[in-house]
Structure formats: C-alpha cells, structure tokens
VOPAGU-2260 file (C-alpha; in pm, 1 decimal, decimal comma):
REM VOPAGU-2260
SITE   aa  ch    i         X         Y         Z
SITE  ASP   A    0   -1603,0   -3162,6   -1339,7
SITE  LEU   A    1   -1330,4   -3061,5   -1096,4
SITE  GLU   A    2   -1350,7   -2800,0    -821,1
SITE  ILE   A    3   -1049,3   -2703,3    -610,5
SITE  LEU   A    4   -1126,7   -2529,7    -281,9
SITE  VAL   A    5    -843,9   -2306,8    -157,7
SITE  LYS   A    6    -912,9   -2251,4     214,2
SITE  SER   A    7    -599,8   -2041,5     273,0
SITE  GLY   A    8    -276,0   -1938,2     105,2
SITE  SER   A    9    -221,8   -1935,7    -272,2
SITE  ILE   A   10    -236,1   -2187,8    -554,5
SITE  PHE   A   11     -41,4   -2189,9    -883,1
SITE  PHE   A   12    -203,7   -2355,0   -1186,2
SITE  ASN   A   13     -65,2   -2445,5   -1527,2
SITE  VAL   A   14    -311,5   -2636,6   -1745,1
SITE  THR   A   15    -102,1   -2750,3   -2041,7
SITE  GLU   A   16    -382,9   -2936,3   -2219,7
SITE  PRO   A   17    -705,3   -2735,3   -2269,8
SITE  LEU   A   18   -1016,5   -2890,2   -2124,0
SITE  ALA   A   19   -1270,4   -3049,0   -2355,8
SITE  GLU   A   20   -1606,6   -2882,0   -2409,3
SITE  ASP   A   21   -1776,0   -3115,9   -2162,4
SITE  GLU   A   22   -1512,3   -3066,9   -1892,1
SITE  THR   A   23   -1495,5   -2796,0   -1624,5
SITE  MET   A   24   -1239,3   -2693,6   -1366,6
SITE  THR   A   25   -1303,8   -2425,6   -1104,9
SITE  ILE   A   26   -1076,1   -2283,6    -836,1
SITE  ARG   A   27   -1283,6   -2153,5    -546,3
SITE  THR   A   28   -1183,7   -1947,3    -245,0
SITE  ALA   A   29   -1411,3   -1801,3      18,0
SITE  ASP   A   30   -1446,9   -1493,1    -203,5
SITE  LEU   A   31   -1363,4   -1580,0    -566,5
SITE  LEU   A   32   -1461,1   -1829,3    -836,1
SITE  VAL   A   33   -1214,0   -1876,5   -1124,0
SITE  GLY   A   34   -1306,7   -2095,6   -1421,5
SITE  ILE   A   35    -996,4   -2265,1   -1566,7
SITE  ARG   A   36    -962,4   -2420,1   -1914,4
SITE  GLY   A   37    -614,2   -2405,1   -2067,7
SITE  THR   A   38    -436,8   -2128,9   -1880,1
SITE  CYS   A   39    -159,5   -2044,9   -1633,0
SITE  GLY   A   40    -163,0   -1818,6   -1328,8
SITE  TRP   A   41    -236,3   -1816,8    -959,5
SITE  VAL   A   42    -511,2   -1748,0    -706,7
SITE  ASP   A   43    -443,6   -1584,7    -369,7
SITE  ALA   A   44    -709,1   -1654,5    -109,2
SITE  GLU   A   45    -560,6   -1411,5     144,0
SITE  LYS   A   46    -534,5   -1112,0     -90,3
SITE  LYS   A   47    -861,4   -1201,4    -266,6
SITE  GLN   A   48    -684,3   -1185,8    -602,3
SITE  ALA   A   49    -628,9   -1393,2    -915,4
SITE  ALA   A   50    -367,1   -1332,3   -1184,6
SITE  LEU   A   51    -307,4   -1474,8   -1530,4
SITE  LEU   A   52      10,3   -1534,4   -1729,4
SITE  GLU   A   53    -147,7   -1716,6   -2024,1
SITE  GLY   A   54    -491,7   -1752,9   -2177,1
SITE  ARG   A   55    -822,1   -1608,9   -2058,7
SITE  VAL   A   56   -1049,6   -1694,6   -1765,8
SITE  ARG   A   57   -1384,2   -1585,1   -1627,6
SITE  CYS   A   58   -1396,0   -1483,2   -1261,9
SITE  GLY   A   59   -1690,2   -1427,4   -1032,8
SITE  THR   A   60   -1808,2   -1385,6    -676,5
SITE  GLU   A   61   -2088,3   -1540,7    -475,5
SITE  ASP   A   62   -2276,6   -1210,7    -511,9
SITE  GLY   A   63   -2284,1   -1239,4    -890,2
SITE  GLU   A   64   -2003,2    -998,7    -979,0
SITE  LYS   A   65   -1820,3   -1110,8   -1295,3
SITE  ALA   A   66   -1496,0   -1021,5   -1471,9
SITE  ARG   A   67   -1296,1   -1155,8   -1764,1
SITE  LEU   A   68    -922,8   -1186,3   -1715,5
SITE  SER   A   69    -664,2   -1196,4   -1996,8
SITE  ALA   A   70    -294,0   -1281,9   -1990,3
SITE  GLY   A   71     -96,6   -1011,7   -1810,1
SITE  GLU   A   72    -384,7    -901,7   -1585,7
SITE  LYS   A   73    -494,8    -951,4   -1227,3
SITE  VAL   A   74    -834,4    -916,5   -1064,7
SITE  SER   A   75    -893,4    -798,3    -708,1
SITE  LEU   A   76   -1204,8    -813,4    -493,2
SITE  GLU   A   77   -1264,7    -468,6    -346,1
SITE  GLU   A   78   -1421,8    -395,0      -7,5
SITE  ASP   A   79   -1748,4    -292,5    -175,1
SITE  GLY   A   80   -1773,8    -634,3    -342,4
SITE  SER   A   81   -1676,3    -519,8    -691,5
SITE  LEU   A   82   -1405,8    -680,1    -906,0
SITE  THR   A   83   -1124,1    -462,4   -1040,3
SITE  VAL   A   84    -902,5    -576,3   -1328,7
SITE  THR   A   85    -558,1    -414,2   -1357,1
SITE  PRO   A   86    -237,8    -483,8   -1554,4
SITE  LEU   A   87       3,6    -732,8   -1400,3
SITE  THR   A   88     350,3    -600,4   -1314,1
SITE  ALA   A   89     677,1    -773,0   -1226,8
SITE  GLN   A   90     631,2    -678,4    -862,8
SITE  ASP   A   91     302,4    -869,4    -853,5
SITE  ILE   A   92     458,9   -1208,5    -931,8
SITE  PRO   A   93     521,3   -1389,6    -601,4
SITE  GLU   A   94     843,3   -1579,5    -549,3
SITE  PHE   A   95     685,4   -1925,4    -554,2
SITE  VAL   A   96     533,4   -1849,5    -896,6
SITE  ARG   A   97     865,9   -1720,4   -1028,5
SITE  GLU   A   98    1029,7   -2045,8    -923,0
SITE  GLU   A   99     766,7   -2246,3   -1109,0
SITE  ILE   A  100     776,1   -2057,5   -1438,1
SITE  GLU   A  101    1154,4   -2021,3   -1456,4
SITE  THR   A  102    1173,9   -2388,8   -1554,5
SITE  GLU   A  103     912,7   -2356,6   -1831,1
SITE  LYS   A  104    1055,4   -2211,0   -2152,6
SITE  GLU   A  105     733,2   -2052,5   -2273,0
SITE  LEU   A  106     645,8   -1910,3   -1933,3
SITE  ALA   A  107     999,9   -1790,1   -1867,5
SITE  LYS   A  108     957,4   -1554,8   -2161,7
SITE  TRP   A  109     693,8   -1376,4   -1955,1
SITE  LEU   A  110     958,4   -1297,1   -1693,6
SITE  GLU   A  111    1183,2   -1159,0   -1966,5
SITE  VAL   A  112     907,7    -925,9   -2079,4
SITE  THR   A  113     817,7    -803,4   -1732,5
SITE  GLY   A  114    1178,1    -783,4   -1613,4
SITE  ASP   A  115    1285,6    -726,7   -1255,9
SITE  PRO   A  116    1095,6    -500,1   -1021,9
SITE  GLU   A  117    1149,0    -132,6   -1100,7
SITE  PRO   A  118    1423,8      34,8    -891,6
SITE  THR   A  119    1313,3     284,3    -635,3
SITE  ALA   A  120    1289,0     642,0    -759,6
SITE  PRO   A  121    1577,8     875,2    -666,7
SITE  GLU   A  122    1522,9    1092,4    -364,5
SITE  GLU   A  123    1411,3    1449,0    -414,8
SITE  GLY   A  124    1690,9    1664,1    -554,8
SITE  GLU   A  125    1897,1    1366,0    -665,6
SITE  ALA   A  126    1983,9    1368,4   -1035,6
SITE  GLN   A  127    1994,1    1052,6   -1244,3
SITE  ASP   A  128    2203,1    1010,7   -1558,3
SITE  ASP   A  129    2078,9     839,4   -1870,8
SITE  ASP   A  130    2307,4     665,1   -2122,5
SITE  SER   A  131    2386,7     994,7   -2294,7
SITE  GLY   A  132    2539,3    1139,0   -1976,3
SITE  HIS   A  133    2270,6    1404,4   -1934,4
SITE  PRO   A  134    2108,3    1415,1   -1590,1
SITE  GLU   A  135    1733,6    1376,2   -1581,2
SITE  ASN   A  136    1455,3    1286,8   -1345,8
SITE  PRO   A  137    1253,8    1031,6   -1543,1
SITE  GLN   A  138     889,3     985,9   -1460,3
SITE  PRO   A  139     768,2     629,8   -1404,2
SITE  GLU   A  140     573,3     491,6   -1697,7
SITE  GLU   A  141     200,4     463,4   -1650,0
SITE  PRO   A  142      75,6     104,0   -1674,9
SITE  GLU   A  143    -135,3      32,9   -1979,6
SITE  PRO   A  144    -504,1      34,3   -1894,6
SITE  ALA   A  145    -685,6    -295,9   -1894,7
SITE  PRO   A  146    -868,2    -360,8   -2222,7
SITE  GLU   A  147   -1234,7    -266,0   -2220,0
SITE  GLU   A  148   -1491,2    -538,7   -2209,7
SITE  MET   A  149   -1624,1    -619,6   -2554,4
SITE  PRO   A  150   -1977,1    -756,9   -2508,5
SITE  TRP   A  151   -1987,1    -887,9   -2867,2
SITE  ARG   A  152   -1717,4   -1143,2   -2789,7
SITE  GLU   A  153   -1916,3   -1309,7   -2514,8
SITE  ALA   A  154   -2233,2   -1288,9   -2724,5
SITE  TYR   A  155   -2070,6   -1455,9   -3025,5
SITE  VAL   A  156   -1909,7   -1729,8   -2814,2
SITE  ALA   A  157   -2249,4   -1807,8   -2662,2
SITE  LEU   A  158   -2405,0   -1812,9   -3009,7
SITE  LEU   A  159   -2142,9   -2057,5   -3138,4
SITE  ALA   A  160   -2208,8   -2286,4   -2843,2
SITE  SER   A  161   -2580,3   -2284,1   -2928,5
SITE  VAL   A  162   -2510,6   -2353,1   -3296,3
SITE  ARG   A  163   -2277,7   -2641,4   -3214,5
SITE  ALA   A  164   -2542,2   -2792,9   -2987,9
SITE  GLN   A  165   -2783,4   -2804,8   -3283,6
SITE  ASN   A  166   -2544,9   -2999,0   -3510,3
SITE  THR   A  167   -2671,6   -3351,4   -3573,6
SITE  GLY   A  168   -2397,1   -3495,8   -3795,8
SITE  SER   A  169   -2561,6   -3391,8   -4122,4
SITE  ASP   A  170   -2320,1   -3302,3   -4403,7
SITE  GLU   A  171   -2588,0   -3082,1   -4557,7
SITE  GLU   A  172   -2723,9   -2897,4   -4253,2
SITE  ASP   A  173   -2452,6   -2883,3   -3986,0
SITE  ALA   A  174   -2261,5   -2562,0   -3914,0
SITE  ILE   A  175   -1908,5   -2622,1   -4039,9
SITE  GLU   A  176   -1709,3   -2297,8   -4019,9
SITE  TYR   A  177   -1737,5   -1925,5   -3964,1
SITE  HIS   A  178   -1577,9   -1593,3   -4056,9
SITE  LEU   A  179   -1525,2   -1264,8   -3872,0
SITE  TYR   A  180   -1534,8    -947,7   -4082,1
SITE  ASP   A  181   -1626,2    -590,5   -4001,2
SITE  ILE   A  182   -1867,8    -517,3   -4286,1
SITE  ASP   A  183   -1953,1    -157,5   -4195,7
SITE  LYS   A  184   -1605,3     -86,7   -4052,7
SITE  ASN   A  185   -1740,4      31,2   -3715,8
SITE  GLY   A  186   -1487,5    -166,7   -3510,3
SITE  VAL   A  187   -1714,4    -462,3   -3429,6
SITE  PRO   A  188   -1690,5    -757,5   -3670,5
SITE  GLU   A  189   -1989,6    -939,8   -3808,1
SITE  LEU   A  190   -2009,6   -1316,9   -3760,5
SITE  MET   A  191   -2078,1   -1528,2   -4070,9
SITE  ILE   A  192   -2160,2   -1892,7   -4002,2
SITE  GLU   A  193   -2155,1   -2136,2   -4295,1
SITE  TYR   A  194   -2352,3   -2460,1   -4307,2
SITE  GLY   A  195   -2305,9   -2764,7   -4529,1
SITE  ARG   A  196   -1986,9   -2948,5   -4626,9
SITE  TYR   A  197   -2059,9   -2952,8   -4999,1
SITE  GLU   A  198   -2051,7   -2651,3   -5230,7
SITE  ALA   A  199   -2392,7   -2720,2   -5376,3
SITE  CYS   A  200   -2573,3   -2718,2   -5040,0
SITE  ARG   A  201   -2377,8   -2442,1   -4865,4
SITE  HIS   A  202   -2580,0   -2171,1   -4690,9
SITE  ALA   A  203   -2497,9   -1908,5   -4429,2
SITE  SER   A  204   -2627,8   -1682,6   -4155,7
SITE  ILE   A  205   -2478,4   -1339,1   -4088,4
SITE  TYR   A  206   -2495,0   -1185,3   -3741,5
SITE  THR   A  207   -2402,2    -851,9   -3591,9
SITE  CYS   A  208   -2389,6    -735,9   -3231,0
SITE  SER   A  209   -2604,9    -435,6   -3146,3
SITE  ASP   A  210   -2648,7    -295,2   -2793,8
SITE  GLY   A  211   -2484,6    -608,0   -2653,7
SITE  GLY   A  212   -2728,5    -843,9   -2829,2
SITE  VAL   A  213   -2689,1   -1059,7   -3137,9
SITE  VAL   A  214   -2899,0    -978,3   -3446,0
SITE  ASN   A  215   -2946,8   -1224,6   -3733,5
SITE  LEU   A  216   -2914,4   -1007,7   -4043,4
SITE  THR   A  217   -3028,3   -1287,4   -4274,7
SITE  ASP   A  218   -3354,2   -1359,9   -4090,7
SITE  ASP   A  219   -3642,6   -1227,3   -4298,3
SITE  GLY   A  220   -3908,2   -1359,7   -4065,4
SITE  GLY   A  221   -3909,4   -1702,7   -4224,2
SITE  ASP   A  222   -3583,3   -1845,3   -4350,9
SITE  SER   A  223   -3286,1   -1735,7   -4139,3
SITE  PHE   A  224   -3025,2   -1835,5   -4401,1
SITE  MET   A  225   -2895,7   -1708,8   -4731,9
SITE  GLY   A  226   -2793,9   -1937,8   -5017,2
SITE  MET   A  227   -2419,4   -1975,6   -5070,3
SITE  SER   A  228   -2410,0   -2252,1   -5332,8
SITE  HIS   A  229   -2067,3   -2234,7   -5504,1
SITE  THR   A  230   -2026,6   -1888,4   -5349,9
SITE  TYR   A  231   -1757,7   -1745,5   -5121,5
SITE  PHE   A  232   -1701,5   -1440,9   -4899,8
SITE  TYR   A  233   -1438,8   -1179,9   -4993,6
SITE  THR   A  234   -1332,0    -853,7   -4833,0
SITE  TRP   A  235   -1446,7    -516,3   -4959,2
SITE  PRO   A  236   -1135,1    -304,2   -4894,7
SITE  ASP   A  237   -1290,3      33,8   -4968,9
SITE  GLY   A  238   -1550,3     114,8   -4704,3
SITE  ASN   A  239   -1876,6     -52,0   -4610,0
SITE  GLY   A  240   -1925,3    -394,2   -4765,4
SITE  VAL   A  241   -1841,1    -761,6   -4806,3
SITE  VAL   A  242   -1828,9    -941,2   -5142,9
SITE  LEU   A  243   -2010,7   -1259,5   -5245,3
SITE  TYR   A  244   -1839,4   -1415,0   -5546,8
SITE  GLY   A  245   -1910,5   -1746,0   -5715,0
SITE  GLY   A  246   -1939,5   -1946,9   -6032,1
SITE  HIS   A  247   -2063,8   -2283,1   -6160,6
SITE  MET   A  248   -2126,3   -2451,4   -6493,4
SITE  GLY   A  249   -2058,4   -2141,0   -6701,4
SITE  SER   A  250   -2238,4   -1891,2   -6477,8
SITE  ALA   A  251   -2055,3   -1638,7   -6260,2
SITE  TRP   A  252   -2189,0   -1379,8   -6019,5
SITE  ALA   A  253   -2076,4   -1125,5   -5764,4
SITE  SER   A  254   -2252,4    -884,6   -5534,7
SITE  ARG   A  255   -2162,7    -646,0   -5256,3
SITE  LEU   A  256   -2347,9    -654,8   -4925,4
SITE  GLN   A  257   -2354,2    -331,2   -4728,7
SITE  LEU   A  258   -2469,9    -301,9   -4367,2
SITE  GLU   A  259   -2694,4      -5,5   -4288,1
SITE  ASN   A  260   -2892,1      22,1   -3962,8
SITE  ASN   A  261   -2873,0    -353,5   -3899,5
SITE  GLU   A  262   -2995,7    -429,6   -4251,5
SITE  LEU   A  263   -2803,2    -591,8   -4535,5
SITE  ILE   A  264   -2834,1    -415,9   -4869,4
SITE  GLY   A  265   -2723,0    -602,7   -5180,3
SITE  VAL   A  266   -2566,6    -437,1   -5485,1
SITE  GLY   A  267   -2506,5    -648,5   -5796,5
SITE  LEU   A  268   -2155,4    -635,9   -5943,5
SITE  ILE   A  269   -2148,9    -898,3   -6219,9
SITE  ASP   A  270   -2385,6   -1159,2   -6363,3
SITE  GLU   A  271   -2241,5   -1341,3   -6660,3
SITE  TYR   A  272   -2255,7   -1663,3   -6855,0
SITE  ILE   A  273   -1971,8   -1828,7   -7046,3
SITE  GLU   A  274   -2056,5   -2057,2   -7336,7
SITE  ASP   A  275   -1706,1   -2136,2   -7462,3
SITE  PHE   A  276   -1449,5   -2209,2   -7190,9
SITE  GLU   A  277   -1171,7   -2230,1   -7451,6
SITE  THR   A  278   -1204,3   -1865,8   -7552,1
SITE  GLN   A  279   -1375,4   -1705,3   -7250,7
SITE  GLN   A  280   -1295,3   -1674,5   -6881,1
SITE  TYR   A  281   -1484,9   -1565,0   -6575,1
SITE  THR   A  282   -1431,1   -1203,9   -6470,7
SITE  ASP   A  283   -1145,4   -1204,1   -6220,9
SITE  ILE   A  284   -1235,2   -1117,8   -5860,9
SITE  GLN   A  285    -965,5    -848,4   -5856,1
SITE  THR   A  286   -1147,7    -675,3   -6139,1
SITE  VAL   A  287   -1467,2    -684,2   -5936,3
SITE  ALA   A  288   -1303,1    -560,1   -5614,4
SITE  PRO   A  289    -937,8    -453,9   -5648,6
SITE  GLY   A  290    -730,2    -560,3   -5348,7
SITE  THR   A  291    -988,7    -804,8   -5218,4
SITE  GLU   A  292    -900,5   -1125,5   -5035,2
SITE  GLY   A  293   -1097,4   -1431,7   -4937,5
SITE  LEU   A  294   -1218,2   -1422,1   -4576,2
SITE  GLU   A  295   -1027,1   -1641,1   -4333,1
SITE  SER   A  296   -1224,6   -1943,0   -4216,1
SITE  TYR   A  297   -1238,5   -2086,8   -3864,0
SITE  GLN   A  298   -1370,2   -2423,5   -3750,4
SITE  ILE   A  299   -1706,5   -2405,2   -3575,8
SITE  SER   A  300   -1547,0   -2569,7   -3270,1
SITE  GLU   A  301   -1299,1   -2283,1   -3218,5
SITE  ASP   A  302   -1374,3   -1991,6   -2983,9
SITE  ASP   A  303   -1022,1   -1845,7   -2978,6
SITE  PRO   A  304   -1052,8   -1648,0   -3306,3
SITE  ILE   A  305   -1336,6   -1452,0   -3144,7
SITE  LEU   A  306   -1163,0   -1407,0   -2810,2
SITE  ASN   A  307    -837,7   -1297,7   -2975,5
SITE  TYR   A  308    -984,3   -1078,2   -3250,7
C-alpha cells in the first residue's frame, strides 16, 4: 500500500512487475491521483498532467473527476476541474523521460514509433518537395482521437473482482474461467463465466452490459446458472447466436442461444444417441455450425482480456 507524494516537478515510473491484487501504488500531486499497477509513464505536478507509455491506469482528482488512461495517451487537468485525455505525441515526451527509456529495449520501440518532433511547417508561399520531385504543401496529420470510454469494460472488471471474492477453494463451485463473445453482434461482448473444474459439475452464468449496468441473462429469479455438464461454448459465425455443444456416454446435443432484448432464446440443433461406437459417430460440430470455433478461455484472475478486447 504505497503512496508517492510529488510536491513539485515530475516523476518517471516504470513498474516492471505488476502489483498483486492486494497491493496498491498511487502517485499523488496537489491536483491528480494516478493508480499504478504494471505500467510506465510520468506525472508532472507543475503542468497537472500524467502520460502513459505502457499499460492502463485510472486517474482522478480530489473533486471526484475520473479518467482512464491507455498507452500513448496523456491526461490534463483543465481550469474548470475536468480531465481531458488526448493522444501522446513525440513533442510531449520530456528529455528526462527520453533518457530513461532509450536504455530499455521495449520502451525504446515507443520512441521509434513516435519519431522525432515534427519539423516546423514551411512559411507561407514556400513550396516543399516530396520524394517524387513534385512541390506540395502537405497538411499536418490530425492526431487520432482518444478511444471512447467503454463502460462495459469497467463493469465486467468489477464483476470479476466480486466473483473472485466469492471463491472458497471448491473444485465444484468456484469460478474457474470466462469467455468474451458478442452474441448479438452489437459491438459489446457478453461475458460467460464458467464454474467447476470437472466436466460433470460445470455450470455457467452469462452476462451482458446494458445502459452501463451488468445483466445476468441466466438468472430466472431463482437459479442464476445454466448447466454446462460436458458442454462447451462455440461461435455462431452467421449472425446472432452462440453454440452450446456437448456429448457424453453416447448422447450428443447442440443448441443455439440467441440474445433478444436482454433475453436468451434457445434453439435446438441436434439431440442424438449413439448405441454402437464402432459404426456410429457423433455429428461433427462443423456440420452443426459451419465455420464455428471454440471460444477462447481466460483465467478468472485475468482482467487484461477485458481491458484489451
């Protein structure tokens, strides 16, 4: 639980080993609070700014203003007390930071990407030649806008933290892994959390984010889980849907879940039984859903798949 108070000047930070879940590190100036985990950047107390070369951080002010900063961005405290996030340019990197990152191979790559400060524009009436020999007056490129805040990310990260806190060490009941998949293809993925280490006891909850809040799609007012015994999630490449496909002891099944108005609607695809394994085989998943793939799994302890989605 470390807090660094910067009374004046600037501070460069490079946390090479991410903090554990029960550890915190905060850089505080008279105006800004910057929560550090496993990131690299600097904080300027005089300019009331923070900038990031790697990772992601959450910034705030004493008045409750908040902002999320990603690699290649800086945040500035405006006169009205608001926080403004803008893209980081080569000109923004102070000399003492350049000296620090030039010796770090991974960080030096950032300098290669940003390059040297842009040359001053030619004076009015002065022509400039490009490589082809034709004079032109190039216009400076507009910086890419900062990415929009995605409330679902913060909501899902908070949900995972709550789920992890409820784990008790039970192989049957603990949350083990999760998936991210956009069922209705609206640009916001659904979160599927799986519980139980063994196939026979596996069960899952499926969540979506609506109006900035998390909705449990598998909560019917009683049980908030759906059975996943010997069953796995697969993509549905053609439009709205996700596939549940499984088999055990001669039985095989598959269904498609569609998401409509925050409600899951199931459509059966196959339900079969095999008596003779020497002459019969389960229906192949590619026959059920051509082009499908199993959903990628992430450990329940990992937030980065959500933050980097």
